[in-house]
N, C-alpha and C positions, 0 to 999 in steps of 0.2 A: 298219541294220532287227534284226538280232539283239542287238540291246544289253537288259542286265540292269541293275536296278540293283539297291542294294541294301535293303531297308528289313527295319523292325523290329514284330513280333509284337506288336501289338495289345494281343489282344483273345485269350481258347478257347474256347468251347463244348462242350461237352457236349449232345449232340444224340442218342444212341443208345448201347448201347456201342459197340458199331461208327463213330460219326463223327464228327465233332466242323465245328465251324468254329470257321473263324479267319479275325482280321480283323486291317490295316495302317492305320492311321495313315497320311495320304500330306503328308510336307511338302510346304511351301508351293509347294518350285519346285520341286515334280515333278507341280502337281497338274494341266496343262496337258498332262502325258506321260500319266500314269494317268487320264484322265478320257477315260469310255467310254455304250456303251450299254450299256438295259439286253437281254442274252443272250451278251454277250457273254466270255469266259476272257480267263485269265493262264496261262503259266510257270511254272513254278516250279521254281527250280535245285538245287540239291545236293550237296554227296558225302558221298556212304553207303557206308558198310564200302570208303574207297577207290576209290572209282566216283563219276562223275557223274553224277546221273540228276536225269530235264526228267519233268517229268506240263503235264499243263495240267489246269486247272481248271475251274468255271463262275462268274460271280461269281454269289450270292447274295442281293445286297444292288443298293434302286435308286444311280440315280446322287443322286437329291438326298440322298442318308446321309451321313453322318460319316464315315463310317471304310470301306473294301471289305473286304471278306468274299465266302471259299470256303467251299465245302464238303465235309469231302472221305473220302469211305466208306472201313475198311478191306477190301482187297481181300485174298486169300490171297496170301502172296508176293509181295503189294507193296512195291516195296523202299517207294517213298516215306508209299504212307500206314500205310504199319504205324508205321513211321517218326511221321509228321505226327498219325496217334493218339495217343503212349505218348512219346515220348520231346520232341516239338518240346515249348514255353513261352510264355508275356507276356515280353518282350526279348530270344529268339533271334532269328537278322537271319538271310534271306533273303533268298536273290538273283531277283527278280521281274525280267521281260517285261511292258512295257510291254500292254493289252487288243484281244485282236485278235478277228474272231469273223465271220460274215456271219450269223449268228440271234439278230436284232435284231428290236427289238421302237422306234417310234419313233414320239411321239405327231404327229399332225396339230394338234394346237389342236381338235379336231368333238368329240364323244362318242362312242366307239370302242367296237363289242362282242367282243372278246376271248376265244378259248375256248381252256385248256390241258390236253393229254393227256402224263403222270410217270406213267414208274415208275421205283422207288428213288430210287437220286440223283438222274435227272434228271429232276428237282424242281427244280436249285439255279437256273440261266436261267427255267426257266417265274418261278418263283419274284419274280424281279428283275422280269423280268416285268407279273407282278401286279400285283406293288406301282406298278410307273414305270402302267400302265393306272387303276388307278381314283385316284393320283393324278393323273391327265393333266384331268382334263374329270370335272365333277361331276354328268353322266351317263352314264358306262361301267359300262362291266358285262365283269365277269370268269368266263368258268364252266372250273372246272379237274376234269378226272379224274384223281385219283390213286391208280397201283398198291404194294402191297408185298405180303411175304406176312403178317407180324400188321402191328398198332398198335407193339408194340416196336421195330419195326426202318425204321419210319414217320419221316424223317430233317424237318425243321420243325414239331411239328408247335405247340409255342409260335407262334411268326411266323407261322402259317394263324390259328388262334384267333384272336391279337391282328387279324391282318389283319379277319377275320372282325368281331366286337365293332365294328370299326371303322369297316365300310364297310357289312353291317349286307347288307341282301335284293342288292341290288351285288355282293357277292360269292355264289359258288352253288359245292357242293361234291362229287361224287358219290365217295366213298372205297369203293377193291378191294385185298380182299385172301381173296392162291390157300391163305392154310393159318391164317382162323381164322376164324369166325362172327361176324361182329360188325352188332350189331337197326343197321336204317335204311346196312348198312352194303350192297355188294355182294359174292360169294362167289366168287370163281375171280379168270383173270386178264380185266385190257385184251382183250376181240377185236370182233366184229363185232356181235356183242350186248348187250354195252356199250357200244359209237355209237350201235348207232342205239336202245337204251334213250332215253341221252340227249337226238342232235341228230333222232327224227324221231318218239320222243314229248314224253321232259318239255322243253324247250325245243323242242320240230318250228314255236311261233310266234315266233320269236327268227332274227335277221337274223345271222349271223355274218361278220365282217371278215374275220378271219385263219386261224388256225389254228398254235398253238402245238405239236410233237412227240419229247415226248425222252425214254430211256432205247435201252435194247435197240431189236437192229434187228425181229429179228421182228413183237415190239411198235407199229412205228414204221408198216412193209410190212402190219401186218392194217389199221390204220387210220387208215394213211392210203387204201387202196383198198373203207374200209370209206363210208369217209369222200365219194371222190367215185363209189361208187354213191348216197349219198344228192344226189348234185348239186353238190357241194364241187368246183371249178373246182381243179385241182390246183395256178394262181398262187399263192391263197390260203392254201393248205399246206406251211408250214416247220418243217423237221424237221434238225438235231441225235445224230447219233453217239453213244452216250457208247461203244457195245462192236459189234465186227462178226462176223459169224457168221464170215463168206468169208476163210477162213486163204486165200491166192492164191499159186502160188510162179512163177515167172515160166516160159512156154509154151514149146517146143522150138520152136520160129519164132522166135526172137527168134536175126536174128544174131551171131555169136561171132568176134565184129574187133574194130577199136578207135574208141575216138574221140579227137577234141580236143578237146577241152574250153572256151570262154570263157564267166570269170562275172563279173558285174557282182555286188556285190555290197558296197553303202556309199558308190559313187562309186570303187570300186577295183581294177581289171581281173585279173584271176587267168589264165595257162592251164593245163590238166594234161593230160594221156590216161590213160583209162582203158578197160578190155574192155565192151562194149554189156551184157554178161552182167552190171554190177552197175548196182543204183544208181546214181541217179546221187547222192542224197543219201552212197550209204553211199561212196562215191569222195571228194567234194566237205570230205564228214568223215579220212577216212583219208589226205587231203592239206594235213589240218589249217585247213583252210578253214570259218573257226562259220557259218556256214548257219543260218537259224537254224530250228529245225522243236523240237517235239514227240511228239507221241505214238505215228510212226513205222506210223500204219498203216491211213493215206490216214482218217482219220476225221475230220483236222481241219485248222484252213487252213496252217498254219506255217507250212508249207514251197512255199506257192504263189510259183513262178517265168515266165516270160513264156523261151517257143523267138521268137529271132529270127533266126537262124540254126539250120538245120537240123530237126531232125524226131525226137521222140519218143513209144516206147509208154506208158499210162499199165497198169499190170497190174492195181490196182480203184485207186475213182477213187465218195467217197461224195460229194463236198464240187463242184466245180464242174460251170455249167451245159453244153451241146453248145455253146449262142454260145459260151462263155468260152474252153472246150477248142477252136474255128475260132480263137479271138482271140490262139490260144501260147498261152494260160495255163495247165498242167501241175502239178501232186503230184512234185516231189524225189523224197519219199520210197518213190516207187511207180513212176516211172518209169526206162524205161532210154532210150537214144542209140541211134539205127537206121541215122543215116549217120556219114558220116567225119570230119561237124566240125557240130560244135554251138554254137552261143551263145545264154548265158539269164540273163536279165538279173534279181532278187530289187529293186531298185528299181521299176522301172514292175510294176508291183501294186497 
């Protein structure tokens, strides 16, 4: 379940001064393992400065494209993003986990009208979704609201322009810049006023089948609330966080005892004992159990497992629905055991 495969970097394209598009050519023997849906991500692993670093990056290509590509924006102090932007070269080999993620679009064979709202590097999965929507049916329509600081910071400008040239009026784009005043673009940040302009005025006569939001937490929350005020049912709003403003610590109310943990991973059972003040994933990794993980911040879905015995409490959850939690699913990077015994199953998710 946490298996990585060695993939050679095929191409690297400079998108902006601080972002690159990294492409992999998937060998025939791995094409089934690396088949993906628009909107999913891959986890990359590399040893950098004598430490193992894992990072999740959304796929920017469409499943129909010959190469699998991800966009990587350099962040201050980011080990992997700095390595990818400054040191990675075509021909280098990275360890890559097969695609994962629930932020997905699947064509249903009919014309679909889809809206995407993205800020910064949040464009990567939304671009994959836009490509897939537009190519899936000759009458499908995609509307994109895309926010950046300036046009120079904007990832995938050429790719978006190419889509516009190919699909014409079936693709509409509202650009938003927070630090530049550009003709025919909005000035400021993506907020309630931008959402109202797009969906209450400019595209008021169009019924959208789904909305895909990706970017910082504040943008997603405000956009989602604005859409619901306009009458959009929350089930039609899909989102994926790239960053979260919440940095929550374990509450003092957690029990301070010990828990015996039974782990099922890749059909292998392992036992260990841990403090209840520890997070499950931390305890597993400390005991040399190669559990799947990526962000370790509760904003991806790599570390999901099912509790089949005992109980656990999550400090933070940006992924799982209430129904999934009721079925026993947890994010192990955010979960503390609260019973003297617990069994978690990574295979049954």
